[in-house]
C-alpha positions in Angstrom: -21.8 2.5 -4.9 -21.1 2.0 -8.4 -20.5 5.0 -10.6 -23.5 5.2 -13.1 -21.0 5.1 -16.2 -24.0 4.4 -19.0 -25.9 7.4 -17.8 -23.2 9.8 -17.4 -22.5 8.9 -20.9 -25.7 9.5 -22.0 -25.8 12.5 -20.1 -22.4 14.0 -21.9 -23.7 13.3 -25.3 -26.9 15.0 -24.6 -25.4 18.0 -23.6 -23.3 17.8 -26.5 -26.4 18.1 -28.6 -28.0 21.2 -27.2 -29.0 24.0 -29.2 -28.2 26.3 -26.9 -24.6 27.3 -26.6 -25.4 29.2 -23.4 -27.4 26.6 -21.7 -24.7 23.7 -23.6 -21.7 26.0 -21.8 -23.7 26.6 -18.5 -24.5 22.6 -18.1 -20.7 22.1 -18.6 -19.8 24.7 -15.9 -21.8 22.7 -13.4 -20.3 19.3 -14.6 -16.8 20.3 -14.4 -16.0 22.2 -11.7 -16.8 19.7 -8.7 -13.6 17.6 -10.4 -10.8 20.7 -9.9 -12.2 21.1 -6.2 -10.8 19.4 -3.4 -12.8 16.5 -1.7 -12.6 18.7 1.4 -14.3 21.5 0.2 -16.8 19.7 -1.3 -17.5 18.5 1.7 -17.7 21.5 3.7 -20.3 22.5 1.2 -22.2 19.2 1.9 -21.7 20.0 5.4 -23.0 23.8 5.2 -26.2 23.2 2.8 -27.2 20.1 4.8 -27.6 21.8 7.8 -30.5 22.5 10.5 -30.0 25.5 9.4 -28.8 25.2 5.7 -29.8 26.0 2.4 -31.6 22.6 1.5 -33.4 22.8 5.1 -34.6 26.5 4.3 -36.1 25.4 1.0 -37.7 22.9 2.0 -39.1 24.9 5.4 -40.4 28.6 3.7 -41.2 26.6 0.4 -42.9 23.4 1.6 -43.6 24.2 5.2 -41.2 20.8 6.0 -39.8 20.6 9.3 -35.5 21.2 9.1 -34.1 17.5 9.5 -30.9 16.6 10.1 -29.3 14.8 7.2 -26.0 14.2 8.1 -27.1 12.5 11.4 -30.0 10.7 10.1 -28.6 7.1 8.3 -31.2 6.6 6.1 -30.1 9.8 4.2 -26.3 9.1 4.0 -26.2 6.5 0.9 -28.7 9.1 -0.6 -26.0 12.4 0.0 -23.0 10.5 -0.7 -23.8 8.9 -4.1 -26.0 11.9 -5.5 -22.6 13.8 -4.3 -20.4 11.5 -6.0 -22.0 11.3 -9.2 -21.4 15.5 -9.5 -18.1 15.6 -8.1 -17.3 13.1 -11.0 -19.1 13.4 -14.2 -17.1 16.3 -15.0 -14.4 13.8 -15.6 -16.3 12.2 -17.3 -17.3 14.8 -19.0 -13.7 15.4 -20.4 -13.4 12.1 -21.5 -16.6 11.4 -23.6 -16.6 15.0 -25.0 -12.6 14.2 -26.0 -14.1 11.0 -27.7 -16.7 12.6 -29.3 -14.2 15.4 -31.2 -13.3 12.2 -33.0 -16.4 11.3 -35.3 -16.5 12.5 -38.2 -18.7 15.1 -38.6 -19.4 13.9 -42.4 -21.7 11.0 -40.3 -23.4 13.6 -39.2 -23.7 15.9 -42.5 -24.7 12.8 -44.4 -27.6 12.2 -41.1 -29.0 15.3 -42.1 -28.9 14.2 -45.5 -31.5 12.0 -44.6 -33.1 13.4 -42.5 -32.6 13.1 -39.1 -33.2 15.1 -36.0 -30.6 15.2 -33.3 -31.8 13.0 -31.1 -31.5 10.4 -34.0 -28.1 11.3 -34.8 -27.8 11.1 -30.6 -28.8 7.3 -30.7 -27.6 6.3 -34.0 -24.1 8.3 -34.3 -22.8 9.9 -30.9 -23.1 6.5 -28.6 -22.2 4.3 -31.1 -19.2 6.5 -31.7 -18.1 6.5 -28.0 -19.0 3.0 -26.8 -15.1 1.5 -27.0 -14.4 4.6 -24.5 -17.8 3.8 -22.1 -16.4 -0.2 -22.0 -12.9 1.0 -21.2 -13.8 3.6 -18.6 -16.5 0.6 -17.4 -14.1 -2.1 -17.3 -11.6 0.4 -15.5 -14.6 0.9 -13.1 -15.2 -2.6 -12.1 -12.3 -2.6 -11.1 -12.2 -0.3 -8.2 -15.6 -2.1 -7.9 -14.8 -2.2 -4.3 -12.4 0.1 -3.5 -14.5 3.6 -2.6 -13.0 6.7 -1.6 -12.7 6.7 2.3 -12.1 9.8 2.6 -15.3 11.8 2.1 -16.5 9.2 3.7 -14.5 10.1 6.7 -15.0 13.8 6.5 -18.9 13.2 6.6 -19.9 10.6 8.4 -20.2 10.4 12.4 -21.3 7.5 15.3 -25.0 7.7 14.2 -24.5 6.5 9.6 -22.0 4.1 10.6 -24.4 1.4 10.0 -24.9 2.7 6.7 -21.9 4.8 5.8 -19.2 1.9 6.9 -17.3 0.5 3.8 -13.9 -1.3 3.6 -11.9 1.9 3.7 -13.4 3.1 6.6 -13.3 0.1 8.6 -9.8 -0.5 8.0 -8.7 3.2 9.0 -10.4 2.6 11.5 -9.0 -1.2 12.7 -5.5 0.4 11.7 -5.0 4.3 12.3 -7.2 3.8 15.4 -7.3 0.3 17.3 -3.5 0.3 15.7 -4.3 -2.8 14.6 -2.1 -3.0 11.6 -1.6 -6.9 10.6 -5.0 -7.4 10.1 -6.0 -4.1 8.1 -3.5 -4.7 5.9 -4.8 -8.4 5.5 -8.2 -7.0 4.5 -6.6 -4.0 2.0 -4.7 -6.7 0.5 -7.7 -9.0 0.3 -9.8 -6.1 -1.1 -7.2 -5.6 -3.8 -7.2 -9.6 -4.8 -11.0 -8.6 -5.2 -10.9 -5.8 -7.3 -8.2 -7.6 -9.6 -10.0 -10.4 -9.9 -12.9 -8.4 -11.1 -10.8 -6.2 -13.3 -10.1 -9.5 -14.9 -13.4 -11.4 -15.2 -14.7 -7.7 -17.0 -11.6 -7.5 -19.4 -12.1 -10.8 -20.5 -16.2 -10.6 -21.0 -15.7 -7.5 -23.1 -12.9 -9.6 -25.2 -15.2 -12.4 -25.7 -18.5 -9.8 -26.5 -17.0 -7.1 -28.1 -13.4 -5.9 -29.8 -13.3 -3.6 -26.6 -9.9 -5.0 -24.1 -7.4 -3.5 -21.9 -5.6 -6.2 -23.2 
């Protein structure tokens, strides 16, 4: 489950270009909030919202006549729930980083583009996104280095034996083998192998970025 960095950066650029200050602040508040809330609280909110008598099922049953679903007990729903909640949880930190990068763009570029007749969308694609491209690339490289390191903490808080088939990741596997089964040597070997793969991916991503652009970590 790879973090959608490029769509996230695009959303941040678009929210920065919103004309309505109220809408702009509302979007930014909604995206900032989850990053500063404990993952235990986020997981508890998901459990309550997705319960059989929770908010989501109440909306689906009252508005659309659907039969209530047990989302967290069905393996087919777990990945979608995890990915969407992960995007919501992490987009706030991306907002802070990308908006900081946007503040470094020369305002005279926007003024000159207005003189040339550019609209807001043209400014977004021609000025804003190119202006934060180096930030996007650096964060992309760092995320590639964490490609196989998925937060097992939230999965442990959400999953159950009925969703092991689709919810299990290396982190939860290491937890079960090391903590629950006391197989410490095997779980340590799996963790070390996982770290080596992440390091290799990081080096390869940085080498590729260095050859194709001026953006690199070292």
